[in-house]
N, CA, C and O atoms as CSV, one atom per row, in Angstrom:
chain,resi,resn,atom,element,x,y,z
A,1,MET,N,N,117.836,111.164,88.921
A,1,MET,CA,C,116.622,110.613,88.169
A,1,MET,C,C,116.917,109.061,88.226
A,1,MET,O,O,118.020,108.514,88.208
A,2,ASN,N,N,115.590,108.453,88.305
A,2,ASN,CA,C,115.706,106.850,88.343
A,2,ASN,C,C,115.621,106.494,86.733
A,2,ASN,O,O,114.756,106.875,85.944
A,3,PRO,N,N,116.757,105.660,86.472
A,3,PRO,CA,C,116.803,105.343,85.021
A,3,PRO,C,C,115.494,104.607,84.334
A,3,PRO,O,O,115.234,104.675,83.132
A,4,ARG,N,N,114.832,103.996,85.170
A,4,ARG,CA,C,113.561,103.517,84.940
A,4,ARG,C,C,112.468,104.002,84.772
A,4,ARG,O,O,111.515,103.379,84.304
A,5,GLU,N,N,112.446,105.397,85.193
A,5,GLU,CA,C,111.428,106.369,85.193
A,5,GLU,C,C,110.908,106.538,83.734
A,5,GLU,O,O,111.624,106.506,82.733
A,6,LEU,N,N,109.520,106.728,83.758
A,6,LEU,CA,C,108.790,107.025,82.527
A,6,LEU,C,C,108.546,108.390,82.415
A,6,LEU,O,O,108.078,108.933,83.416
A,7,ILE,N,N,108.800,109.218,81.215
A,7,ILE,CA,C,108.472,110.702,81.246
A,7,ILE,C,C,107.528,110.719,80.075
A,7,ILE,O,O,107.697,110.169,78.986
A,8,PRO,N,N,106.350,111.553,80.542
A,8,PRO,CA,C,105.545,111.833,79.291
A,8,PRO,C,C,106.160,112.584,78.086
A,8,PRO,O,O,107.028,113.448,78.208
A,9,LEU,N,N,105.619,112.165,76.886
A,9,LEU,CA,C,106.196,112.702,75.803
A,9,LEU,C,C,106.048,114.207,75.626
A,9,LEU,O,O,106.793,114.780,74.831
A,10,THR,N,N,105.097,114.910,76.344
A,10,THR,CA,C,105.061,116.327,76.171
A,10,THR,C,C,105.879,117.067,77.256
A,10,THR,O,O,105.935,118.296,77.210
A,11,ASP,N,N,106.496,116.404,78.197
A,11,ASP,CA,C,107.405,116.857,79.256
A,11,ASP,C,C,108.658,117.265,78.678
A,11,ASP,O,O,109.615,116.626,79.114
A,12,LEU,N,N,108.929,118.152,77.815
A,12,LEU,CA,C,110.231,118.458,77.207
A,12,LEU,C,C,111.320,118.849,78.389
A,12,LEU,O,O,112.505,118.548,78.254
A,13,ALA,N,N,110.939,119.386,79.295
A,13,ALA,CA,C,111.925,119.777,80.370
A,13,ALA,C,C,112.439,118.315,80.981
A,13,ALA,O,O,113.616,117.959,80.924
A,14,SER,N,N,111.621,117.712,81.433
A,14,SER,CA,C,112.275,116.337,82.031
A,14,SER,C,C,112.973,115.354,81.018
A,14,SER,O,O,113.903,114.615,81.341
A,15,LEU,N,N,112.422,115.425,79.752
A,15,LEU,CA,C,113.352,114.721,78.801
A,15,LEU,C,C,114.597,115.415,78.747
A,15,LEU,O,O,115.613,114.719,78.736
A,16,SER,N,N,114.724,116.809,78.707
A,16,SER,CA,C,116.044,117.351,78.489
A,16,SER,C,C,116.989,116.971,79.748
A,16,SER,O,O,118.161,116.611,79.645
A,17,ALA,N,N,116.338,117.103,80.830
A,17,ALA,CA,C,117.010,116.737,82.155
A,17,ALA,C,C,117.446,115.369,82.079
A,17,ALA,O,O,118.487,115.064,82.661
A,18,ALA,N,N,116.867,114.598,81.511
A,18,ALA,CA,C,117.323,113.094,81.318
A,18,ALA,C,C,118.277,112.691,80.441
A,18,ALA,O,O,118.576,111.518,80.220
A,19,GLY,N,N,118.886,113.907,79.808
A,19,GLY,CA,C,119.912,113.769,78.916
A,19,GLY,C,C,119.674,113.731,77.348
A,19,GLY,O,O,120.546,113.519,76.505
A,20,ILE,N,N,118.454,113.954,77.137
A,20,ILE,CA,C,117.954,113.689,75.712
A,20,ILE,C,C,117.622,115.116,74.979
A,20,ILE,O,O,116.565,115.706,75.206
A,21,SER,N,N,118.418,115.519,74.260
A,21,SER,CA,C,118.383,116.842,73.650
A,21,SER,C,C,117.666,117.000,72.286
A,21,SER,O,O,117.330,118.096,71.838
A,22,TYR,N,N,117.472,115.885,71.700
A,22,TYR,CA,C,116.909,115.650,70.391
A,22,TYR,C,C,115.764,114.555,70.241
A,22,TYR,O,O,116.031,113.444,70.697
A,23,PRO,N,N,114.670,114.723,69.725
A,23,PRO,CA,C,113.952,115.834,69.577
A,23,PRO,C,C,113.810,116.969,70.456
A,23,PRO,O,O,113.987,116.841,71.668
A,24,ASN,N,N,113.495,118.098,69.916
A,24,ASN,CA,C,113.388,119.081,71.019
A,24,ASN,C,C,111.832,119.966,70.975
A,24,ASN,O,O,111.563,120.957,71.654
A,25,THR,N,N,111.125,119.424,70.183
A,25,THR,CA,C,109.774,119.799,70.159
A,25,THR,C,C,108.647,118.638,70.342
A,25,THR,O,O,108.921,117.488,69.998
A,26,VAL,N,N,107.552,118.916,70.812
A,26,VAL,CA,C,106.545,118.118,71.223
A,26,VAL,C,C,106.062,117.429,69.689
A,26,VAL,O,O,105.838,116.219,69.652
A,27,HIS,N,N,105.934,118.170,68.587
A,27,HIS,CA,C,105.566,117.676,67.225
A,27,HIS,C,C,106.591,116.567,66.801
A,27,HIS,O,O,106.252,115.486,66.320
A,28,SER,N,N,107.960,116.984,67.048
A,28,SER,CA,C,108.872,116.113,66.517
A,28,SER,C,C,108.917,114.839,67.251
A,28,SER,O,O,109.104,113.791,66.634
A,29,TRP,N,N,108.730,114.859,68.746
A,29,TRP,CA,C,108.373,113.468,69.610
A,29,TRP,C,C,107.318,112.793,69.069
A,29,TRP,O,O,107.406,111.578,68.891
A,30,ARG,N,N,106.267,113.443,68.761
A,30,ARG,CA,C,105.091,112.529,68.168
A,30,ARG,C,C,105.217,112.021,66.830
A,30,ARG,O,O,104.675,110.973,66.480
A,31,TRP,N,N,105.910,112.727,66.084
A,31,TRP,CA,C,106.450,112.219,64.809
A,31,TRP,C,C,107.464,110.832,65.026
A,31,TRP,O,O,107.384,109.818,64.333
A,32,LEU,N,N,108.258,111.005,65.954
A,32,LEU,CA,C,109.159,109.792,66.241
A,32,LEU,C,C,108.371,108.751,66.861
A,32,LEU,O,O,108.646,107.565,66.678
A,33,PHE,N,N,107.354,109.148,67.623
A,33,PHE,CA,C,106.480,107.902,68.074
A,33,PHE,C,C,105.720,107.086,67.049
A,33,PHE,O,O,105.580,105.863,67.075
A,34,ARG,N,N,105.238,107.943,66.127
A,34,ARG,CA,C,104.570,107.321,64.774
A,34,ARG,C,C,105.357,106.376,64.257
A,34,ARG,O,O,104.938,105.246,64.005
A,35,CYS,N,N,106.706,106.803,64.030
A,35,CYS,CA,C,107.728,106.010,63.136
A,35,CYS,C,C,108.470,105.068,64.059
A,35,CYS,O,O,109.385,104.406,63.569
A,36,ARG,N,N,108.149,104.921,65.464
A,36,ARG,CA,C,109.171,104.157,66.063
A,36,ARG,C,C,109.381,102.719,65.667
A,36,ARG,O,O,110.482,102.238,65.936
A,37,HIS,N,N,108.558,102.023,65.115
A,37,HIS,CA,C,108.779,100.646,64.418
A,37,HIS,C,C,110.055,100.785,63.542
A,37,HIS,O,O,111.114,100.186,63.722
A,38,GLU,N,N,109.758,101.718,62.521
A,38,GLU,CA,C,110.566,101.804,61.240
A,38,GLU,C,C,111.902,102.262,62.133
A,38,GLU,O,O,112.799,101.448,61.911
A,39,ARG,N,N,112.303,103.234,63.011
A,39,ARG,CA,C,113.296,103.581,63.498
A,39,ARG,C,C,114.047,102.807,64.555
A,39,ARG,O,O,115.118,103.181,65.032
A,40,GLY,N,N,113.374,101.646,64.902
A,40,GLY,CA,C,113.873,100.782,65.995
A,40,GLY,C,C,113.705,101.170,67.410
A,40,GLY,O,O,114.322,100.603,68.311
A,41,LEU,N,N,112.832,102.180,67.615
A,41,LEU,CA,C,112.530,102.617,69.008
A,41,LEU,C,C,111.277,102.211,69.548
A,41,LEU,O,O,110.704,102.947,70.351
A,42,ALA,N,N,110.794,101.138,69.204
A,42,ALA,CA,C,109.388,100.526,69.767
A,42,ALA,C,C,109.701,100.391,71.244
A,42,ALA,O,O,108.898,100.790,72.087
A,43,ASP,N,N,110.812,99.855,71.555
A,43,ASP,CA,C,110.859,99.533,73.304
A,43,ASP,C,C,111.066,100.836,74.101
A,43,ASP,O,O,110.955,100.685,75.318
A,44,ALA,N,N,111.329,102.023,73.696
A,44,ALA,CA,C,111.418,103.259,74.225
A,44,ALA,C,C,110.205,103.954,74.523
A,44,ALA,O,O,110.253,104.869,75.346
A,45,PHE,N,N,109.038,103.629,73.930
A,45,PHE,CA,C,107.879,104.237,73.984
A,45,PHE,C,C,106.722,103.195,74.601
A,45,PHE,O,O,106.744,102.001,74.303
A,46,HIS,N,N,105.805,103.712,75.408
A,46,HIS,CA,C,104.705,103.131,76.034
A,46,HIS,C,C,103.633,103.796,75.989
A,46,HIS,O,O,103.753,105.015,75.863
A,47,ARG,N,N,102.488,103.305,76.062
A,47,ARG,CA,C,101.100,103.897,76.312
A,47,ARG,C,C,100.640,103.511,77.747
A,47,ARG,O,O,100.705,102.372,78.209
A,48,ILE,N,N,100.200,104.536,78.345
A,48,ILE,CA,C,99.427,104.327,79.713
A,48,ILE,C,C,98.142,105.087,79.643
A,48,ILE,O,O,98.118,106.284,79.928
A,49,GLY,N,N,97.131,104.468,79.292
A,49,GLY,CA,C,96.018,104.990,79.007
A,49,GLY,C,C,96.236,105.597,77.608
A,49,GLY,O,O,96.697,104.973,76.653
A,50,ARG,N,N,95.832,106.945,77.598
A,50,ARG,CA,C,95.992,107.679,76.237
A,50,ARG,C,C,97.282,108.372,76.287
A,50,ARG,O,O,97.631,109.038,75.313
A,51,ARG,N,N,98.098,108.273,77.429
A,51,ARG,CA,C,99.406,109.071,77.556
A,51,ARG,C,C,100.519,108.139,76.951
A,51,ARG,O,O,100.736,106.961,77.238
A,52,ILE,N,N,101.194,108.969,76.016
A,52,ILE,CA,C,102.602,108.410,75.643
A,52,ILE,C,C,103.523,108.720,76.495
A,52,ILE,O,O,103.534,109.839,77.007
A,53,VAL,N,N,104.662,107.571,76.856
A,53,VAL,CA,C,105.482,108.035,77.740
A,53,VAL,C,C,106.744,107.458,76.921
A,53,VAL,O,O,106.624,106.708,75.952
A,54,VAL,N,N,108.013,107.927,77.462
A,54,VAL,CA,C,109.234,107.563,77.076
A,54,VAL,C,C,110.070,107.140,78.134
A,54,VAL,O,O,110.154,107.808,79.164
A,55,ASP,N,N,110.735,106.019,77.957
A,55,ASP,CA,C,111.645,105.274,78.796
A,55,ASP,C,C,113.023,105.906,78.378
A,55,ASP,O,O,113.569,105.373,77.412
A,56,PRO,N,N,113.652,106.957,78.965
A,56,PRO,CA,C,114.935,107.489,78.670
A,56,PRO,C,C,116.097,106.655,78.558
A,56,PRO,O,O,117.012,106.903,77.773
A,57,ALA,N,N,116.069,105.563,79.418
A,57,ALA,CA,C,117.279,104.849,79.289
A,57,ALA,C,C,117.250,103.803,78.006
A,57,ALA,O,O,118.266,103.487,77.387
A,58,ARG,N,N,115.906,103.313,77.705
A,58,ARG,CA,C,115.972,102.607,76.566
A,58,ARG,C,C,116.067,103.410,75.230
A,58,ARG,O,O,116.556,102.940,74.203
A,59,TYR,N,N,115.551,104.668,75.343
A,59,TYR,CA,C,115.671,105.712,74.194
A,59,TYR,C,C,117.010,105.795,73.936
A,59,TYR,O,O,117.368,105.641,72.768
A,60,VAL,N,N,117.905,106.027,74.870
A,60,VAL,CA,C,119.352,106.408,74.661
A,60,VAL,C,C,119.919,105.047,74.106
A,60,VAL,O,O,120.696,105.096,73.152
A,61,GLU,N,N,119.599,103.935,74.611
A,61,GLU,CA,C,120.186,102.940,74.130
A,61,GLU,C,C,120.016,102.350,72.857
A,61,GLU,O,O,120.910,101.734,72.278
A,62,ALA,N,N,118.667,102.567,72.335
A,62,ALA,CA,C,118.207,102.259,70.921
A,62,ALA,C,C,118.799,103.365,69.925
A,62,ALA,O,O,119.102,103.033,68.779
A,63,VAL,N,N,118.946,104.567,70.331
A,63,VAL,CA,C,119.691,105.629,69.523
A,63,VAL,C,C,121.165,105.078,69.342
A,63,VAL,O,O,121.645,104.981,68.212
A,64,ARG,N,N,121.748,104.783,70.276
A,64,ARG,CA,C,123.104,104.448,70.230
A,64,ARG,C,C,123.268,103.168,69.366
A,64,ARG,O,O,124.196,103.086,68.562
A,65,ARG,N,N,122.411,102.222,69.525
A,65,ARG,CA,C,122.446,100.940,68.869
A,65,ARG,C,C,122.023,101.126,67.371
A,65,ARG,O,O,122.562,100.424,66.515
A,66,ASN,N,N,121.227,101.900,67.088
A,66,ASN,CA,C,120.671,102.461,65.554
A,66,ASN,C,C,121.565,103.292,65.030
A,66,ASN,O,O,122.088,103.049,63.942
A,67,GLY,N,N,121.858,104.421,65.772
A,67,GLY,CA,C,122.699,105.462,65.231
A,67,GLY,C,C,122.054,106.191,64.021
A,67,GLY,O,O,122.760,106.736,63.173
A,68,ASP,N,N,120.760,106.190,63.962
A,68,ASP,CA,C,120.374,107.032,62.573
A,68,ASP,C,C,119.100,107.752,62.975
A,68,ASP,O,O,118.416,108.174,62.042
A,69,VAL,N,N,118.660,107.964,64.243
A,69,VAL,CA,C,117.698,108.815,64.790
A,69,VAL,C,C,118.149,110.223,64.823
A,69,VAL,O,O,117.410,111.097,65.278
């Protein structure tokens, strides 16, 4: 998988394949998106039109950096 690939927030199988095992529900991902600024994850999420996508490399980096997600 290309480390710069963006994965739709609702594609749990691809997020899991990218090595992200938590959160494991779409509801949890949407909550995390809403709280992204407070959690230090703003760089990991992007909007393409109405679609919310996750940058797996930046997500993992932010989680390691913050350690509280």
